[in-house]
N, C-alpha and C positions, 0 to 999 in steps of 0.2 A: 430491565430484565438485568437477571441474577448473572454476573462473571459465571464465565466456564468453569474456570479453574478454583473459584468457590464452590460450584455445581461438585464437582469433580471429588474434590478433596470432602466436602460433607458426605456425599453419598461413599465414598470410596471407607469409608471410617465408620461408617453404619449399617452398610450394607453387605460390601465384597465376601466377608466372613460366611454370611448365610444365603448367598446366591448361587443359583445352579445354572448351568448352563443348559439353555434351551435348545432351539434348533438357530443356526446359522454357521459359521465356518471360522470363529473363531473366538475365544474369549469376551465376554462382553464390559469386562470388568477395566479401569485405566491402565496401563504399563507401567512396572514397576521402575524405577532407577536407577539404572546401569554405569556403567565406567562412561557410556555414547553420551551420557547426557552431564557426566558428573566429570569427567576425566577430559575428554574428545574436545577439539576446538574447531571451528571454523570448518561446519560440514562434517567432519571427519567422524567413524563409527569407530565401535571397539571388537575386534577380533578376539575372539576368543581362541583360537587356534595359535595366535601370533603372541597374546598376552598386551597388545599393543594400538593404540589408536591408527587407524587407516583411513587412507582417501578411497572413499566406494568408489571399485571397479567393477564392469560387467564379471560375470563368470569368474569373480573372487572368492564370492561368498554366493549360498543357497538363496532362493528365494524366499526360505523363510528367515534366515537372520539379514535378509534386505527389509521384509515386514518387518519383524521386530524393532529394527533400529528405525524403519521409517516412521513408526508409529508412535515411539518413545520420542525424538526427534518433533512430531508433529504435536504432541501434549506439552515437550517443551517450548511451545510456540515458534520453535524454527521450520515455517511453512514449508517456504523453498527446500531449504535443505532437506527435507523431510521428500519435496516432489523432485529432487536431483534423484535422492537413492532409489524413490518408487522406478523411475525411469530406468533403473538399470537391470530390474525382475524379467525373467527370462517369460514370465507367463503373464503379459499384460493384460489378459484376460481375468485372472484368478479376482474374485470378488473382492475378497479381502484389499486388491490391491488396489481398486478399482474404489472401494468405501473410505481407503487413506487417501485420494486420491481424492475424492468430495470433500472430506475432512478439512483436507489444507487446505483446499481452496474456498471452501466456507469461512475459515477461520480468518485467510487473510482477504477475506473482505469480497470476494467472487462467489458468491453465493448462486448463482444463475450457473455457473459450470459447475460448482458442486453438487448441486440439482444432478446435471446430467451423469458424473460420474455415478451415484449413489441408485438413479433408476437403471443405468449401466449393469452394478452390481445386483439389484434386484431382477433386473430381467433374466439371468443367470440364475440366479440362486431367492427365487420371490420367501423363503423361508430367513433369509440372513436376519436377525431381527437388530443387529447392533447398524447395519445399514438404516434400516425402516427409522431405531432412534434420532441416529443423524438427521435424515431426510424429514422428519416433525420438529426437530429443533432449527432448522433450514427455514423450515416453513412458519414455524412462530417467529421469527426475525422477518421476516416477509411480512408479518400480518395474518399468516393466517392460520390461526386456530383452529378453523375444524379440520383442515387438511392435518395438522399437526395430530390433534383427536384422534384422526381416522387413524394416522399409522400407529396409535397408541392402542387401538382397537386392534390394529393388525398382528401387533405385537403378541396380546393376549391370546388370539383366536391360535395362534402358531407357536403354543405350550409356553411362553415369555413373558409372563405374569410377574412368578418370583424371577427376576436378573433385574441386574447392574442396566439394561439397556431400559426396559421399561419405566423402571423409576429414575433416570436421568430424564428422562420425556416426561415421565409425570411431574417430575422436578420443575423441568423447566414450563410445563403449563402453569405451574405458579401452584401444585397439588389441587387443582381442581377435580369437581370431581368427575365420574365418564360416567354414569351411571346409561348405561346403553337402554 
């Protein structure tokens, strides 16, 4: 299996500029590193208003700010810190929050738990192609290649064929042809 960071780096460089956002609730490209992962330590996150690293606190930052920070922490391999930040979001039923709970848990080795969060996100927003991509990657790690291909088809049917989410799952499938 190709390491996720390798996939993200390769795909980001090759495709982000040409990928358009299709269906779903957030950008499908990996986050850009900010001060949260460049300067902050021990689970702290960057607060633009204060211009400093802060301990994440409920009500101190918007759900969007918490989401952005958690997403960045998760991509940086700080899965437990990402989950701690996600715990602070006011709207725990936001598909983006649920999706990154899935991502952080899956990457931390808790694949089944991650799958429950992906499914919860998709129950709210069936067009959320990034959740479908990550779910497909989880299915691959569980050996369910056909299930992953089904998620790739779903992304395509929902208008996401020209997105990073599609490319990432296709790459994780080893570039296998998915002739339907």
